[in-house]
Structure formats: C-alpha cells, structure tokens
C-alpha positions as CSV (number, residue, x, y, z in Angstrom):
1,M,140.0,-77.9,-239.0
2,K,138.7,-81.4,-239.8
3,I,136.1,-82.0,-242.6
4,W,134.7,-85.2,-244.0
5,Q,134.8,-85.4,-247.8
6,V,133.3,-87.9,-250.3
7,T,135.8,-88.9,-253.0
8,G,133.7,-91.5,-254.8
9,R,131.1,-94.3,-254.3
10,G,130.4,-95.9,-250.9
11,I,131.5,-95.5,-247.3
12,Q,135.0,-96.6,-248.3
13,S,135.4,-93.3,-250.3
14,L,135.0,-91.1,-247.3
15,R,138.1,-89.2,-246.2
16,L,138.5,-87.1,-242.9
17,M,140.7,-84.2,-244.2
18,E,142.5,-81.3,-242.5
19,V,141.9,-77.9,-244.1
20,D,142.1,-74.2,-243.1
21,V,139.3,-72.6,-241.2
22,P,137.3,-70.4,-243.6
23,A,136.7,-66.7,-243.0
24,P,133.2,-65.1,-243.4
25,G,132.7,-62.4,-246.0
26,P,130.1,-59.6,-246.0
27,G,126.7,-60.8,-244.9
28,E,128.2,-64.1,-243.7
29,V,129.0,-65.8,-240.3
30,L,131.5,-68.4,-239.2
31,V,129.8,-71.2,-237.2
32,R,131.6,-73.7,-235.0
33,V,129.6,-76.8,-235.8
34,N,128.8,-78.9,-232.6
35,A,126.5,-81.5,-234.0
36,V,125.4,-82.9,-237.4
37,S,122.4,-85.2,-237.8
38,L,122.2,-87.8,-240.5
39,N,119.4,-88.3,-243.0
40,Y,118.5,-91.2,-245.3
41,R,119.3,-88.9,-248.2
42,D,123.0,-88.7,-247.0
43,Q,123.3,-92.5,-246.9
44,L,121.7,-92.8,-250.3
45,L,124.0,-90.2,-252.0
46,I,127.1,-91.7,-250.4
47,A,126.2,-95.3,-251.5
48,N,125.3,-94.4,-255.0
49,N,128.0,-91.8,-255.9
50,G,125.3,-89.1,-255.9
51,Y,127.8,-86.4,-255.1
52,E,129.8,-86.9,-258.3
53,R,127.6,-84.5,-260.2
54,F,128.4,-81.7,-257.7
55,G,132.2,-82.2,-258.2
56,L,134.4,-84.4,-256.0
57,P,135.6,-84.2,-253.3
58,F,132.4,-83.0,-251.7
59,A,131.4,-82.4,-248.1
60,P,128.3,-84.4,-247.2
61,C,125.3,-83.9,-244.8
62,S,122.8,-81.1,-244.5
63,D,121.8,-80.5,-240.9
64,M,123.8,-78.9,-238.2
65,A,123.7,-77.0,-234.9
66,G,126.5,-74.8,-233.7
67,I,127.6,-71.5,-232.3
68,I,128.6,-68.3,-234.1
69,E,132.3,-67.6,-233.8
70,T,132.7,-64.6,-236.2
71,V,130.3,-62.2,-237.8
72,G,131.0,-60.7,-241.2
73,Q,130.5,-57.1,-242.3
74,G,126.9,-56.0,-242.4
75,V,125.4,-58.8,-240.4
76,S,122.8,-57.7,-237.8
77,R,120.8,-60.8,-237.6
78,F,123.2,-62.6,-235.1
79,T,126.0,-61.8,-232.7
80,V,129.0,-63.9,-231.6
81,G,127.9,-66.6,-229.2
82,D,124.4,-67.2,-230.7
83,R,123.4,-70.8,-231.0
84,V,122.1,-71.5,-234.5
85,I,120.8,-74.1,-236.9
86,N,120.7,-73.9,-240.7
87,N,117.7,-74.0,-243.0
88,F,118.0,-77.2,-245.1
89,N,117.1,-75.3,-248.2
90,G,119.6,-72.4,-248.5
91,G,118.1,-69.1,-249.7
92,W,114.5,-70.2,-249.3
93,I,113.2,-67.5,-246.9
94,D,109.4,-67.7,-247.5
95,G,106.8,-68.3,-250.2
96,N,107.7,-70.5,-253.1
97,P,111.2,-71.9,-253.3
98,P,113.9,-70.4,-255.6
99,R,115.4,-72.8,-258.1
100,V,119.0,-73.0,-259.2
101,D,119.6,-74.9,-262.4
102,G,116.3,-76.6,-262.1
103,E,116.5,-77.6,-258.5
104,I,116.1,-76.2,-255.0
105,A,119.5,-75.5,-253.5
106,S,120.0,-77.6,-250.4
107,F,122.9,-78.3,-248.1
108,G,124.7,-81.6,-248.8
109,G,124.0,-81.2,-252.5
110,P,124.2,-79.0,-254.5
111,L,125.4,-76.7,-251.7
112,P,128.5,-78.1,-249.9
113,G,127.5,-80.0,-246.8
114,V,128.1,-79.2,-243.1
115,L,130.1,-82.2,-241.8
116,A,133.1,-80.0,-240.7
117,Q,134.3,-78.4,-237.6
118,Y,133.6,-74.9,-239.0
119,R,131.3,-73.7,-241.7
120,V,130.6,-70.3,-243.2
121,F,127.0,-69.5,-243.9
122,P,125.0,-66.5,-245.3
123,A,123.5,-65.1,-242.1
124,E,120.0,-65.1,-243.8
125,W,120.1,-68.9,-244.1
126,L,120.3,-69.5,-240.3
127,V,117.9,-69.3,-237.4
128,K,118.5,-69.3,-233.7
129,A,118.4,-72.8,-232.3
130,P,115.6,-73.9,-229.9
131,S,116.7,-72.9,-226.4
132,S,115.1,-76.0,-224.9
133,L,117.1,-78.4,-227.0
134,S,120.8,-79.5,-226.8
135,D,122.9,-79.1,-229.9
136,V,122.6,-82.9,-230.6
137,Q,118.8,-82.5,-230.5
138,A,118.7,-79.2,-232.4
139,S,120.7,-80.6,-235.2
140,T,117.8,-82.8,-236.2
141,V,115.4,-79.9,-236.7
142,P,116.5,-78.5,-240.1
143,C,115.3,-81.5,-242.2
144,T,113.5,-84.0,-240.0
145,G,111.6,-81.5,-237.9
146,L,110.8,-79.0,-240.6
147,T,109.6,-81.6,-243.0
148,A,107.1,-82.9,-240.4
149,W,106.1,-79.3,-239.6
150,T,105.6,-78.4,-243.2
151,S,103.6,-81.5,-244.0
152,L,101.3,-81.3,-241.0
153,I,101.1,-77.7,-240.0
154,E,102.4,-75.2,-242.7
155,I,100.6,-76.9,-245.6
156,G,98.6,-79.7,-244.0
157,R,96.7,-77.5,-241.6
158,L,96.3,-80.4,-239.2
159,M,93.2,-80.1,-236.9
160,P,92.5,-81.6,-233.5
161,G,90.7,-84.9,-233.7
162,Q,92.0,-85.8,-237.2
163,S,93.9,-89.0,-237.8
164,V,97.5,-89.3,-239.0
165,V,99.5,-92.2,-240.2
166,V,103.3,-92.1,-239.8
167,Q,105.2,-94.9,-241.5
168,G,108.1,-96.5,-239.6
169,T,110.0,-95.4,-236.6
170,G,112.8,-93.3,-238.1
171,G,113.6,-89.8,-236.9
172,F,111.1,-88.1,-239.2
173,S,108.2,-90.4,-238.3
174,L,108.8,-90.1,-234.6
175,F,109.0,-86.3,-234.7
176,A,105.8,-86.3,-236.7
177,L,104.2,-88.6,-234.1
178,T,105.1,-86.2,-231.3
179,L,104.0,-83.1,-233.3
180,A,100.7,-84.6,-234.3
181,R,99.9,-85.7,-230.8
182,R,100.6,-82.3,-229.4
183,A,98.2,-80.9,-232.0
184,G,95.5,-83.2,-230.7
185,A,95.5,-85.8,-233.5
186,E,95.1,-89.5,-233.3
187,V,98.3,-91.1,-234.6
188,I,98.7,-94.5,-236.2
189,V,102.2,-95.8,-236.5
190,T,103.2,-98.6,-238.9
191,T,106.2,-100.7,-237.9
192,T,107.6,-104.2,-238.3
193,G,108.5,-105.2,-234.8
194,D,106.8,-105.6,-231.4
195,N,109.7,-103.9,-229.6
196,K,109.4,-100.8,-231.7
197,A,105.6,-100.9,-231.2
198,E,106.1,-100.7,-227.5
199,R,108.4,-97.7,-227.8
200,A,106.0,-96.0,-230.2
201,F,103.2,-96.4,-227.7
202,A,105.5,-94.9,-225.0
203,L,105.9,-91.8,-227.2
204,G,102.1,-91.3,-227.5
205,A,101.1,-93.4,-230.5
206,T,97.3,-94.0,-230.4
207,H,97.6,-97.2,-232.5
208,V,100.4,-99.3,-233.9
209,V,100.0,-101.6,-236.9
210,N,102.5,-104.3,-237.8
211,R,103.3,-104.5,-241.5
212,N,104.4,-108.1,-241.1
213,K,101.0,-109.1,-239.8
214,G,98.8,-108.2,-242.9
215,N,98.2,-105.3,-245.2
216,W,98.8,-102.1,-243.3
217,A,96.2,-100.2,-245.2
218,E,93.5,-102.7,-244.3
219,Q,94.6,-102.4,-240.6
220,V,94.3,-98.6,-240.7
221,K,90.8,-98.9,-242.3
222,A,89.8,-101.3,-239.5
223,I,91.1,-99.0,-236.8
224,T,89.2,-96.0,-238.2
225,E,86.0,-98.1,-238.7
226,G,86.3,-98.0,-242.5
227,R,86.8,-94.3,-242.9
228,G,90.6,-94.1,-243.3
229,A,93.2,-91.6,-242.2
230,D,93.0,-87.8,-242.7
231,H,96.8,-87.4,-243.1
232,I,99.3,-90.0,-244.3
233,L,103.1,-89.2,-244.3
234,E,104.5,-91.2,-247.2
235,V,108.2,-92.0,-246.6
236,A,108.6,-95.1,-248.7
237,G,107.4,-94.2,-252.2
238,G,107.4,-96.9,-254.8
239,R,104.4,-99.2,-254.6
240,N,103.7,-98.2,-251.0
241,L,101.8,-95.2,-252.4
242,I,99.1,-97.7,-253.5
243,N,98.5,-98.6,-249.8
244,S,98.6,-95.0,-248.7
245,I,95.8,-94.1,-251.1
246,A,93.8,-97.2,-250.0
247,A,94.2,-96.1,-246.4
248,L,93.1,-92.5,-247.0
249,A,89.9,-91.0,-245.7
250,P,87.6,-89.0,-248.1
251,G,89.2,-85.6,-248.7
252,G,92.4,-86.8,-247.0
253,R,95.9,-85.7,-247.7
254,I,99.1,-87.6,-248.5
255,S,102.5,-85.9,-248.0
256,L,105.2,-87.3,-250.2
257,V,108.4,-87.0,-248.3
258,G,110.6,-90.0,-248.9
259,V,111.8,-92.6,-251.5
260,I,113.0,-95.5,-249.3
261,E,111.3,-98.0,-251.6
262,G,112.0,-96.2,-254.8
263,S,111.9,-92.8,-256.5
264,D,109.1,-93.8,-258.9
265,S,105.8,-94.2,-257.1
266,M,102.8,-96.1,-258.3
267,L,99.6,-93.9,-258.5
268,P,96.3,-95.7,-258.8
269,S,94.2,-92.8,-260.3
270,V,90.7,-94.2,-259.8
271,P,91.0,-94.9,-256.0
272,A,92.7,-91.5,-255.6
273,I,89.8,-89.8,-257.5
274,H,87.2,-91.6,-255.4
275,S,89.0,-90.5,-252.2
276,F,89.1,-86.9,-253.5
277,A,92.7,-87.1,-252.4
278,T,95.3,-84.4,-252.1
279,I,98.8,-85.6,-252.8
280,Q,101.4,-83.0,-251.9
281,A,105.1,-83.3,-252.5
282,I,107.2,-81.9,-249.7
283,Y,110.8,-80.8,-249.9
284,V,111.5,-79.8,-246.3
285,G,110.5,-76.1,-246.1
286,H,111.4,-72.4,-245.8
287,R,113.1,-70.3,-243.2
288,A,109.9,-68.7,-242.0
289,G,108.4,-72.1,-241.3
290,L,111.6,-73.2,-239.5
291,E,111.4,-70.1,-237.2
292,R,107.8,-70.9,-236.4
293,L,108.8,-74.5,-235.6
294,V,111.5,-73.3,-233.3
295,R,109.0,-71.3,-231.3
296,A,106.6,-74.3,-231.2
297,I,109.4,-76.5,-229.9
298,D,110.3,-74.1,-227.1
299,I,106.7,-73.3,-226.1
300,G,105.3,-76.8,-226.5
301,G,108.2,-78.9,-225.3
302,L,108.6,-80.9,-228.6
303,S,111.7,-83.0,-228.5
304,P,113.2,-85.3,-231.2
305,V,114.1,-88.9,-230.5
306,I,117.8,-89.6,-230.6
307,D,118.8,-93.2,-231.4
308,S,122.6,-92.9,-231.1
309,E,125.5,-90.5,-231.1
310,F,128.9,-90.9,-232.7
311,D,132.2,-88.9,-232.6
312,L,133.3,-87.1,-235.7
313,A,135.9,-89.8,-236.6
314,D,133.2,-92.5,-236.4
315,L,131.1,-91.4,-239.4
316,P,131.4,-94.8,-241.1
317,H,130.0,-96.5,-238.0
318,A,127.2,-94.0,-237.9
319,L,126.2,-94.7,-241.5
320,T,126.2,-98.4,-240.7
321,R,123.8,-97.7,-237.9
322,M,121.6,-95.8,-240.3
323,Q,121.4,-99.0,-242.5
324,Q,120.2,-101.0,-239.5
325,G,117.0,-99.0,-239.1
326,P,117.5,-96.8,-236.1
327,F,114.7,-95.8,-233.7
328,G,115.0,-92.1,-234.1
329,K,117.9,-90.0,-235.3
330,V,121.6,-90.8,-235.6
331,V,123.9,-87.8,-234.8
332,I,127.6,-86.9,-235.1
333,R,129.1,-84.9,-232.3
334,L,131.9,-82.6,-233.2
C-alpha cells in the first residue's frame, strides 16, 4: 500500500512510500481510507518539523473517511463494509479527555496519521460516517466539524437568536457558519475580500465585515448596535484575541480554537472582566459528541464546503493550496 511519510522539515521532506498492508489485532479494524482532509495543523507541523518529536519518518494528517475491510477478534461495533470516520482525539470517548505524557492523544501527532491507503484503528475510536455525505465531505467532520460542534453546541449551548462571529472563510469557519444558522443564530463573518464576502452571504451569513476596511471589532459592535456578539470563534490567536474581547457581548463566550497568528495570545484582563467573558479553550471533542454531530448532519442536512480535491500523489500541491487561503476544505482522494 502507499503511505505518505514526513522525513524532516518542509514539503520537500515528504515521501510517498510503499509498505505492507497492516492486519488488525483484537478489538481493531482495518479501514480502506478513501479520503483525507487537510487542516492548518498539518501544514504547520510539516513546515516547522513538528513531527520530529514523534520520531521520523512519521505519517501526517488526522482526518479520514473510509470503509471497513477486516474486523479483528472481539469487535462488535462494526461489520465489514461499514463506512466510518475516525475521532480526531483517539481514546476520548466522553467526559474529560485522557492525557498521555501530558497531552491529548490525537491522530497526526502523537498518534500516527491517516494519510495512507489502509489504516488499522481500535474500533472504539471510530464512528459510522454520515450517510448523507460523500467520503470527501465526511473526511472533514472529525476535526473541522467536531470543533465547531463542540464550540457552539456541546459546550457553547448556542441558543436561537444569539449572534455568532466566525473569523475567515476556511473550512472550520464555514462549517460553523452553516451550523449556527441552522440553530437559528445570527452569523457575522469576517473576511478580507469582496469575492469571499459574496460567497459567505450565499451560504447564509447574516453580515460580513471586511478586516481590510477598518477594525473588525468596531464593525461587529456597530452591526449589533453596540452590544457585541454572544459567541466568537477565535481561530487566529495572537493579538487578535484583543479584538475578540472588544467585540464580545456582556456574558459572551469566546472559543479558542486556532493559532494562525501565533500560539501566544494577548489577554486584556480588564475588558474581559467588564464583559464578564467566558474564554473556553477547545481541542476538537470526544466520540460521544462526534456521534451526536453525525446524527445532526443526517437529520439537518448540514454539509461542509469543499474548496478543492487532490489525488494521493498530489499532496504537495494540496499543501500549497492550503497556503493560499482556501474557501472551505482541501481534501485528498485515495
């Protein structure tokens, strides 16, 4: 079988290798991987040699959709032919996450990634894929979809009539836009281009603010008549958190989900205190939440936005597309 492996720093270190197909042990299943979606985290780790601490060579990427080929001894959760997706955080079934060596075990580091034609998984770490989505679409659910669901529904308890700010037009933000609108919320999207603004409106955005046309927090306050937003999904980090706090409504909630502008955020304590703000760090979510999300997708017709698809051999080109700021998700077909 073919598998991508990282051997050092940068795209130039990627190698498409040929290895034996693994066999499942007791409690495990063999999955034929049909699609793998890319996340900003994958790009960041490849560019900065972040896989070195896990031991090289290392298989990248965390999110897949596929079909069960073989079932190991003692597995009753699935049968051969079931379409499945993996939970991003392996071993986190419900409640608080288990930690291994001080961190939550996730695919694509420290757990080996999924960018291979076949992958063995513990059966307990998988759920059935949404029946209403293709494999390409379903592959975006383990991280992008579940992070939005955890932020807004599992923990955020989003209510109809509340306001939500989603930052940018990447795959996570667009899924959060769709989810929040289906929940009856007003959604404000921040972006940098008029073309992306038009596409965000087409997906149901209530308002779009252009970050290149003034302070986005002030624009949000103006749209909400000075009140601010009830939920803000913070994908940038760094100094952008200052604006998120400034744009927050009294008693509002900020979900910290990304580090695009830096892993160290700036927290202005006094404005946060005056807003009575809740700032919640989100690291994707547990299997129970993923199962509830799958049901919501099939019942409510939720659908992720796909920017582009690439063949397995074209991973370097897919990563280049990630760097260009895609509108939605970039997916590898296997």
